[in-house]
Every structure is written in C-alpha cells, then in structure tokens.
C-alpha positions in Angstrom: -30.0 208.5 -68.4 -32.0 211.7 -69.3 -33.0 212.3 -65.7 -29.5 211.8 -64.5 -28.1 214.3 -67.0 -30.8 216.8 -66.1 -29.7 216.5 -62.4 -26.1 217.0 -63.4 -26.9 220.2 -65.3 -29.2 221.5 -62.6 -26.5 221.0 -60.0 -24.0 222.9 -62.1 -26.5 225.7 -62.9 -27.2 226.1 -59.2 -23.5 226.3 -58.4 -22.9 228.8 -61.1 -25.8 230.9 -60.0 -24.5 231.0 -56.4 -21.1 232.1 -57.7 -22.7 234.9 -59.8 -24.6 236.2 -56.8 -21.3 236.5 -54.8 -19.6 238.2 -57.7 -22.2 241.0 -57.7 -20.7 242.3 -54.4 -17.1 241.1 -54.0 -14.9 238.4 -55.5 -14.0 237.4 -52.0 -16.6 237.7 -49.2 -14.0 236.9 -46.5 -11.7 239.9 -47.1 -13.9 242.0 -49.4 -11.2 242.0 -52.0 -8.6 243.6 -49.7 -6.3 240.5 -50.0 -6.4 240.2 -46.2 -8.0 241.3 -43.0 -7.3 242.3 -39.4 -7.4 239.8 -36.6 -7.0 240.3 -32.9 -4.1 238.5 -31.3 -3.9 237.0 -27.7 -2.1 240.2 -26.7 -5.1 242.3 -27.7 -3.4 243.9 -30.7 -4.6 243.7 -34.2 -2.5 241.9 -36.9 -2.9 241.7 -40.6 -3.6 238.2 -42.0 -3.4 237.3 -45.7 -6.7 236.0 -47.0 -6.5 232.3 -47.5 -9.3 232.3 -50.0 -7.6 235.0 -52.2 -4.4 233.0 -52.1 -6.3 230.1 -53.5 -7.9 232.3 -56.2 -4.5 233.6 -57.2 -3.2 230.1 -57.5 -6.1 229.1 -59.7 -5.4 232.1 -61.9 -1.8 231.1 -62.3 -2.8 227.5 -63.1 -5.3 228.8 -65.8 -2.6 230.9 -67.3 0.1 228.2 -67.4 -2.3 225.7 -68.9 -2.0 227.3 -72.4 -5.7 227.0 -72.9 -7.3 229.8 -74.9 -9.8 232.2 -73.5 -12.6 230.6 -75.6 -11.8 227.1 -74.4 -11.8 228.4 -70.8 -15.6 228.9 -71.1 -16.3 225.3 -71.9 -18.3 223.6 -69.1 -20.7 220.7 -68.6 -23.6 223.1 -68.4 -22.8 224.6 -71.7 -22.8 221.3 -73.5 -25.9 220.9 -75.6 -27.4 217.4 -75.2 -30.8 218.1 -76.8 -31.6 215.5 -79.5 -28.0 214.1 -79.3 -27.4 210.4 -79.8 -27.1 208.1 -76.7 -23.4 207.5 -77.3 -22.7 211.3 -77.0 -24.7 211.3 -73.7 -22.6 208.4 -72.6 -19.5 210.4 -73.3 -20.9 213.3 -71.3 -21.6 211.1 -68.3 -18.1 209.5 -68.5 -16.5 212.9 -68.5 -18.7 214.2 -65.7 -18.1 211.2 -63.5 -14.4 211.4 -64.1 -14.3 215.0 -63.0 -16.4 214.2 -59.9 -14.2 211.3 -58.7 -10.9 212.7 -59.9 -9.3 213.1 -56.5 -10.4 209.7 -55.3 -8.8 208.0 -58.3 -5.8 210.4 -58.8 -3.1 208.0 -57.5 -4.4 204.9 -59.1 -3.4 203.3 -62.4 -6.9 203.8 -63.9 -7.0 207.5 -63.4 -7.4 208.9 -66.9 -10.0 209.9 -69.4 -10.1 209.1 -73.2 -12.9 210.3 -75.5 -12.3 208.8 -79.0 -14.0 208.7 -82.4 -16.0 210.8 -84.8 -15.0 214.5 -85.2 -17.6 217.1 -84.1 -19.3 215.0 -81.4 -18.0 217.2 -78.5 -14.9 215.3 -77.4 -12.8 218.5 -77.0 -15.7 220.4 -75.3 -16.1 217.6 -72.7 -12.4 217.2 -72.0 -12.1 221.0 -71.7 -15.0 221.0 -69.2 -13.1 218.5 -67.1 -9.9 220.5 -67.5 -11.6 223.8 -66.4 -13.3 222.0 -63.5 -10.0 220.6 -62.3 -8.1 223.9 -62.6 -10.8 225.7 -60.6 -10.1 223.1 -57.9 -6.5 224.1 -57.9 -5.1 221.2 -60.0 -2.2 222.2 -62.3 -2.8 221.2 -65.9 -1.2 221.6 -69.3 -3.1 221.6 -72.6 -1.3 220.1 -75.6 -3.0 220.4 -79.0 -1.3 217.6 -81.0 -0.8 219.4 -84.4 0.1 222.8 -83.1 2.0 221.4 -80.1 4.4 219.3 -82.2 4.9 222.2 -84.7 6.0 224.3 -81.7 8.3 221.6 -80.4 10.0 221.2 -83.7 10.5 224.9 -84.1 12.1 225.2 -80.6 14.2 222.1 -80.3 16.5 223.9 -77.8 13.6 223.8 -75.4 12.5 220.3 -76.2 13.8 218.6 -73.1 12.3 221.2 -70.8 8.9 221.1 -72.5 8.8 217.3 -72.6 9.8 217.2 -68.9 7.1 219.6 -68.0 4.4 217.5 -69.8 5.8 214.4 -68.1 5.5 215.8 -64.6 2.5 218.2 -64.6 -0.4 217.0 -62.4 -2.7 216.5 -65.4 -1.9 216.5 -69.1 -4.6 217.0 -71.7 -3.6 215.9 -75.2 -6.2 217.1 -77.8 -6.7 215.5 -81.2 -3.9 212.9 -80.6 -2.3 211.5 -83.8 -4.1 214.0 -86.0 -2.6 215.7 -89.0 -0.9 212.9 -90.9 -1.9 209.5 -92.3 1.1 208.1 -90.4 2.7 210.0 -87.5 6.4 210.9 -87.7 9.1 209.1 -85.8 9.6 212.3 -83.8 5.9 212.3 -82.7 5.9 208.6 -81.8 9.1 208.9 -79.8 8.1 211.9 -77.8 4.5 210.6 -77.3 5.9 207.4 -75.8 8.3 209.3 -73.6 5.5 211.4 -72.2 2.9 208.7 -71.8 5.3 206.1 -70.4 6.6 208.4 -67.7 3.0 209.3 -66.7 2.0 205.6 -66.8 4.9 204.6 -64.6 4.2 207.4 -62.1 0.4 207.1 -62.1 -0.1 210.6 -63.4 -3.4 211.1 -65.2 -4.0 212.2 -68.8 -7.0 213.4 -70.7 -7.0 212.3 -74.3 -9.3 213.2 -77.2 -8.7 211.6 -80.6 -10.5 210.6 -83.8 -8.6 207.3 -83.6 -9.8 204.4 -81.3 -7.3 202.2 -79.4 -7.1 199.7 -82.2 -6.1 202.4 -84.7 -3.6 203.9 -82.2 -2.0 200.5 -81.9 -1.2 200.6 -85.6 0.9 203.7 -84.9 2.6 202.6 -81.6 1.1 199.7 -79.6 3.2 200.5 -76.5 1.8 204.0 -76.2 -1.8 203.0 -77.2 -2.1 200.1 -74.7 -0.8 202.3 -71.9 -3.4 204.9 -72.7 -6.1 202.2 -72.7 -5.0 200.8 -69.4 -4.9 204.2 -67.8 -8.3 205.2 -69.1 -10.1 201.9 -69.0 -12.7 203.1 -66.5 -13.5 206.3 -68.4 -13.0 205.5 -72.1 -15.7 206.1 -74.6 -15.5 205.5 -78.4 -18.0 207.5 -80.4 -18.7 206.0 -83.9 -21.7 206.3 -86.1 -23.5 208.4 -88.7 -21.6 211.7 -89.0 -24.8 213.6 -89.8 -26.1 212.6 -86.4 -22.9 212.9 -84.4 -21.2 216.0 -85.8 -22.9 219.0 -84.3 -21.4 221.2 -87.1 -23.6 219.4 -89.6 -26.8 219.8 -87.5 
C-alpha cells in the first residue's frame, strides 16, 4: 500500500508542477490570456474565435464560487494530505477517496456512485472529501458543499428559501454533506425530514453524494434507517469506517 500511495502522490505532484510552469507565463497558452485568438477563414479573412480553454476555465471558476466552499478548503488536495506514520485505516480511506475521484466519471450514472468516510473525528475525513470535491470541480463538475450544522442553521433562518435550497441540493451534479448528523444527540425532525428528501431524490435519480460523518451506518440507522441504508447502498464501493485509538487517529492530538 505504501508504494501505491507514493505513486499517487508523485503523479499529483508532477501534475501540479506542470501547471505551475504554465502559470509562470500565461494562464492560457492557447490565447495568451486574450480570451480568444484570430483564425483565418476559407475566404482568406481573419475572424475572432473565443478561446475554448478559457471558457472552460471560467466555468470552473463559477463552479468553485457556487460550491460555497471556503478559500481554505479549496486548497485541500491529495498531495497535501500527510500520510506519514498514520494508521493503515487512514491510508485505506485515502486510497478509497483517490480511487473514487479517479473513476468518478465511469461510475457517475450507476447506483453505487458515492463516497462515505465515517468514524473518528480528526482522522482526515473532511480533508479527503474536500480533495475529491476540488478535483471534480477542476474537471468542470458542479458541486455544492453543505456543512451539516451551519447548513441547517441557515435553512432554519431562511425558511422562505427552503424549497429552493433543498431543490438545488437535490439536483446538483454532486452534493457533499460534511459532518452529517453532528451537533445534537438526536437530530431534529426537521433535519431528518429534509435529509431524507435530499438523499431519496438523489438515490432515485442516481446522483452521487460525498458524506463525511462521525457516525457509522449502524448509528445512522438509529436516526433514520431509510436515509442511512440509501447512503450505504450508494457508497458501498467506497465506504470506509475509521475507528480506533483517538490518540493515533486524530492528527490534532499528534
């Protein structure tokens, strides 16, 4: 596993290095940051053509902005994830997240198209899910980030926008729910009802989700079995539960 992880990080480092070299001159080598370029038509005249690469870049920027992910979280990547002296289960979670990102487009329309990283706090679940999210957005995949505690507080404070916000989370290409079920010993009926509405819609329409949570599937079933079992079925191929000694798993205690 160590050799495989080293190969993964080397590939990402090489890719990042190449991008940095390009950035030293122009953001776009095709149009040299002019947003377009002249091409000669069959009539011999020159015409302005919008740069397809810059169009893709602007789309990515719009996707990153609408995701509601903070600037700090936008820096999270697989290469920035520290695996030195980490337990094997954390490395397993890393591999699961990386493989999910790598094969996302091949699995996108299937039932098992989601990722769930569950268990102990401080083991890197959010970092890895953010690495996946940032990778997908750079590939032009629209995504929304929904932090469970803050997200539901915002929904309750803006009930006039509830239907619109829930509808957006139901239909967006990828939804990332961070720290699901956190904040209360028992979730509220409002949280349970809205979570089921979101997850069930995405389940029925084969729309992927990313989930990080301190609760495993069995614990989630105690809150709402219908929602929990749908999450499990959707993420079965990429579901890792991290449990163990907090002093070993929680990087904040290292």
